[in-house]
C-alpha positions in Angstrom: 7.4 -40.5 170.1 8.0 -39.3 173.6 9.1 -35.9 172.3 5.8 -35.6 170.3 3.7 -36.5 173.4 5.6 -34.1 175.6 5.1 -31.3 173.0 1.3 -32.0 172.8 1.0 -32.0 176.6 2.7 -28.5 176.8 0.3 -26.9 174.4 -1.9 -24.2 175.9 -5.7 -24.3 176.0 -7.8 -21.3 176.9 -11.1 -20.1 178.3 -12.8 -16.8 177.5 -14.7 -14.9 180.2 -17.5 -12.8 178.8 -20.2 -12.6 181.5 -21.6 -9.2 182.4 -22.3 -9.9 186.1 -20.2 -10.9 189.1 -19.6 -14.6 188.8 -17.4 -17.6 189.7 -16.1 -19.7 186.8 -14.6 -23.1 187.5 -12.0 -23.2 184.7 -10.0 -26.3 185.4 -10.6 -29.2 187.8 -7.1 -30.8 187.8 -3.6 -29.5 188.5 -1.9 -27.5 185.7 -0.2 -24.3 184.8 -1.6 -20.8 184.4 0.3 -19.4 181.4 -1.2 -16.0 180.7 -4.2 -13.7 181.0 -5.1 -11.4 178.1 -7.3 -8.4 178.6 -9.0 -6.9 175.6 -10.6 -3.7 177.0 -9.8 -0.9 179.4 -12.9 -1.3 181.5 -12.2 -4.9 182.5 -13.5 -5.8 185.9 -11.4 -7.1 188.8 -10.3 -10.7 188.2 -9.0 -13.0 190.8 -7.8 -16.5 190.0 -7.6 -19.2 192.7 -5.9 -22.5 193.1 -9.3 -24.2 193.6 -11.4 -26.4 191.3 -14.7 -25.0 192.4 -14.6 -22.0 194.7 -13.5 -18.4 195.3 -11.0 -19.4 198.1 -7.6 -20.9 198.4 -4.3 -19.6 197.2 -4.6 -16.5 195.0 -2.6 -17.1 191.8 -3.4 -13.8 190.0 -5.2 -10.6 190.9 -5.9 -8.0 188.2 -7.6 -4.8 189.4 -10.5 -3.2 187.5 -9.3 -0.8 184.8 -6.0 -2.6 184.3 -4.2 -1.8 181.0 -5.2 -4.1 178.2 -2.6 -6.6 177.1 -1.0 -9.9 178.0 0.0 -10.8 181.5 2.4 -13.8 181.7 2.4 -15.9 184.9 3.7 -19.4 184.1 2.8 -20.6 187.6 1.5 -23.9 188.6 -1.8 -24.7 190.4 -2.1 -27.9 192.4 -5.9 -28.3 192.8 -7.6 -26.6 189.9 -8.3 -23.1 188.6 -11.3 -20.9 189.4 -11.9 -17.3 188.4 -13.9 -14.7 190.4 -15.0 -11.7 188.3 -16.3 -8.6 190.0 -18.3 -7.0 187.3 -20.1 -3.7 187.0 -22.3 -4.4 183.9 -19.9 -4.3 181.0 -19.0 -7.5 179.2 -15.3 -8.2 179.7 -12.9 -9.5 177.1 -10.7 -11.8 179.2 -8.8 -14.8 177.8 -7.1 -17.2 180.3 -4.4 -19.5 178.9 -3.5 -22.7 180.8 -1.4 -25.8 180.3 
């Protein structure tokens, strides 16, 4: 039974960011692990992920510059407070998927 619970706890969840303006998204309000970021378009905005449950400050966990190559970026790094995303947008709707544990 413990192995089943451990397996369930290690499953990833995700959040999609699809806002066409500069914005802060509070993704997770508890400690966890940033598994991966998936970009689905060439014109993605700059994305900064912070170890913070409700702000664009604190330890930077990931920084992906505008125009980064689409694909999957694996991090597998822990955050201690929470996870917030700051998206600097120029009018195009991004296709960004953030996977956490």
